[in-house]
C-alpha positions as CSV (number, residue, x, y, z in Angstrom):
1,M,0.1,0.2,0.2
2,N,1.5,3.3,-1.2
3,A,2.0,6.1,2.0
4,T,-0.4,8.8,2.0
5,V,1.0,10.7,4.3
6,Y,4.8,11.8,5.3
7,H,6.6,13.3,8.5
8,T,8.8,16.2,8.9
9,I,9.5,18.9,11.6
10,A,7.5,22.0,12.2
11,A,10.3,24.4,13.1
12,P,14.0,24.8,13.4
13,V,15.8,23.6,16.6
14,Q,19.0,23.0,18.1
15,A,20.8,20.9,20.5
16,E,24.2,20.5,21.8
17,F,26.7,17.3,22.6
18,K,30.2,17.5,24.2
19,D,33.0,15.2,24.4
20,K,36.6,15.7,25.4
21,G,36.2,19.3,25.0
22,S,34.9,19.1,21.4
23,R,31.3,20.7,21.1
24,F,28.8,19.4,18.4
25,I,25.9,21.7,17.8
26,A,23.5,20.2,15.9
27,F,20.9,22.6,14.0
28,A,17.5,20.9,12.5
29,Y,15.6,22.8,9.8
30,P,12.7,21.9,7.9
31,V,13.5,22.3,4.3
32,K,12.1,21.8,0.8
33,T,14.9,22.2,-1.7
34,A,18.9,22.1,-2.1
35,E,18.8,25.7,-2.1
36,A,17.3,26.1,0.9
37,V,19.9,23.6,2.3
38,K,22.8,25.8,1.0
39,K,21.4,28.9,2.7
40,H,21.2,27.2,6.2
41,V,24.8,25.9,6.0
42,D,26.1,29.0,4.5
43,A,24.5,31.0,7.4
44,L,26.0,28.5,10.1
45,R,29.2,28.9,8.3
46,E,29.3,32.7,8.6
47,A,27.9,32.8,12.4
48,H,30.3,29.9,13.7
49,H,33.3,30.8,11.2
50,K,35.4,29.5,14.3
51,A,34.6,26.1,14.1
52,R,36.3,23.4,12.5
53,H,33.6,21.4,10.4
54,W,30.3,22.0,9.3
55,C,29.0,18.5,8.5
56,Y,25.3,17.9,7.5
57,A,22.6,15.5,5.8
58,Y,19.3,16.3,4.4
59,R,16.4,14.0,2.9
60,L,13.8,15.8,0.8
61,G,10.4,14.9,-0.9
62,T,7.7,13.1,0.0
63,D,9.4,10.0,-1.7
64,G,12.5,10.2,0.4
65,N,14.7,9.5,-3.1
66,T,16.5,13.3,-2.7
67,F,19.4,12.9,0.0
68,R,23.0,13.8,0.7
69,A,25.4,13.4,3.6
70,N,28.5,15.5,3.7
71,D,31.4,14.7,6.2
72,D,33.2,18.5,5.5
73,G,36.5,17.0,6.0
74,E,35.8,14.6,8.9
75,P,37.1,11.0,8.0
76,S,34.6,9.3,5.4
77,G,31.5,7.8,6.8
78,S,32.0,9.4,10.3
79,A,29.9,12.5,10.1
80,G,27.1,13.0,7.2
81,R,26.1,9.3,7.3
82,P,25.1,9.0,10.7
83,I,23.7,12.3,10.8
84,L,21.1,10.9,7.6
85,G,20.7,7.9,9.9
86,Q,19.2,9.8,13.0
87,I,17.1,11.2,10.1
88,D,15.8,8.1,8.6
89,S,15.5,6.6,12.0
90,A,13.1,9.3,13.0
91,G,10.9,8.4,9.7
92,L,11.3,12.3,8.4
93,T,11.8,13.9,5.1
94,D,12.2,17.6,4.2
95,V,14.9,18.2,6.8
96,L,18.5,19.1,7.1
97,V,20.5,18.8,9.9
98,V,23.9,20.8,10.2
99,V,26.4,19.7,13.1
100,V,28.8,22.5,13.8
101,R,31.9,21.0,15.6
102,Y,34.1,23.1,17.8
103,F,37.3,21.0,18.0
104,G,38.6,20.7,21.6
105,G,42.0,19.4,21.2
106,T,41.4,16.0,21.4
107,L,41.2,13.3,18.6
108,L,38.2,11.2,19.4
109,G,38.6,8.8,16.5
110,V,36.2,7.3,13.8
111,P,33.8,5.6,16.6
112,G,33.9,8.6,18.6
113,L,33.0,10.9,15.8
114,I,30.2,8.7,14.7
115,H,28.9,8.4,18.1
116,A,29.2,12.4,18.7
117,Y,27.5,13.4,15.4
118,K,24.6,10.8,15.9
119,T,24.1,12.0,19.7
120,A,23.9,15.5,18.5
121,T,21.4,14.9,15.5
122,A,19.4,12.7,17.8
123,E,19.0,15.0,20.4
124,A,18.0,17.8,17.9
125,L,15.3,15.6,16.8
126,Q,13.9,14.8,19.8
127,L,13.3,18.3,20.7
128,A,11.7,19.1,17.1
129,E,8.0,19.1,16.9
130,K,7.0,16.4,14.2
131,L,4.3,17.1,11.8
132,E,2.5,14.7,9.5
133,K,1.4,15.9,6.2
134,N,-0.5,14.6,3.3
135,I,1.3,13.6,0.5
136,E,-0.6,15.6,-2.2
137,K,-0.9,15.9,-6.2
138,T,-1.5,18.8,-8.4
139,V,-3.9,18.8,-11.0
140,W,-5.3,21.2,-13.1
141,L,-9.2,22.0,-14.2
142,R,-10.7,23.9,-16.7
143,C,-14.6,24.8,-16.8
144,G,-16.9,27.4,-17.6
145,Y,-17.9,30.3,-15.4
146,P,-21.4,28.6,-14.7
147,H,-19.5,25.2,-13.5
148,L,-16.8,27.4,-11.0
149,N,-18.8,26.7,-7.8
150,D,-18.9,23.3,-8.3
151,A,-15.3,22.9,-8.9
152,I,-14.4,24.6,-6.0
153,R,-17.2,22.6,-3.7
154,I,-15.8,19.2,-4.7
155,A,-12.3,20.4,-4.1
156,K,-13.1,21.4,-0.7
157,Q,-15.5,18.3,0.0
158,H,-12.3,16.2,-0.7
159,Q,-10.1,18.2,1.2
160,A,-8.3,19.7,-1.8
161,E,-6.8,23.4,-1.7
162,V,-7.3,25.8,-4.7
163,V,-3.5,26.8,-5.1
164,A,-4.2,29.4,-7.7
165,Q,-6.9,30.4,-10.2
166,D,-6.7,32.0,-13.3
167,L,-10.3,33.7,-14.7
168,Q,-10.4,34.9,-18.3
169,L,-12.4,33.6,-21.1
170,D,-12.9,30.2,-19.1
171,C,-11.8,29.3,-15.8
172,R,-8.3,27.4,-15.0
173,L,-7.8,26.3,-11.4
174,T,-4.8,24.6,-9.9
175,V,-5.8,22.2,-7.3
176,S,-3.7,20.3,-5.0
177,I,-5.2,17.0,-3.7
178,P,-4.4,14.6,-0.5
179,L,-3.4,11.3,-2.1
180,A,-5.8,9.5,0.0
181,N,-8.9,11.5,-1.7
182,Y,-7.0,11.8,-5.4
183,T,-9.3,9.0,-7.2
184,A,-12.7,10.1,-5.4
185,C,-12.1,13.9,-6.3
186,L,-11.2,13.3,-9.8
187,A,-14.2,11.0,-10.2
188,A,-16.4,13.7,-8.7
189,W,-15.3,16.3,-11.2
190,E,-15.4,14.0,-14.3
191,Q,-18.9,13.1,-13.2
192,T,-20.1,16.6,-13.9
193,R,-19.2,16.1,-17.5
194,A,-18.2,20.2,-17.3
195,I,-15.4,20.1,-15.5
196,E,-12.1,18.8,-17.5
197,V,-9.8,17.6,-15.6
198,L,-5.9,17.9,-16.6
199,L,-2.8,16.1,-15.1
200,E,-0.4,18.5,-16.6
201,E,-0.5,22.2,-16.7
202,A,-1.6,23.2,-20.2
203,V,0.6,26.0,-21.4
């Protein structure tokens, strides 16, 4: 059975873990794009310019297929992967975690680093408020003015959101539908015989 919901975090949070003088400050953010990831990482590099490493991982998309783990100069697999592992353990997507490390003078070794990055990330994600969101699909509707109210009423009945309207010679609507209600919503529109449903936006 295909998933109809996904889980993310509501707002940015941070947590800190210390080991042998090194500080690992984990910052977790809700994000939608790789561009947003870059902005957060760049901002933390600037704000914590005296730190030694800015390691991060993210998972994006309702299918979770877009992800990256970055060790930022730490031994391979000792930072990015443990961070990503905690995002996945929490069952989250559309999430970025950056762990800023201030070096304390004592080497921790790879097992120590894995533990530190993992723990800092886990503590931040534990503090975060989790959100369950509907996976949605977008469709485009075309209809005459007499049927506009029907189109909107059917959308509301199925918890679908009209995200854009273009009212000119005819009515064109962009609608985002929760996946759980997708088939029923399309069928209701099609039953009117007056509302055309497009699965791709007509240019």
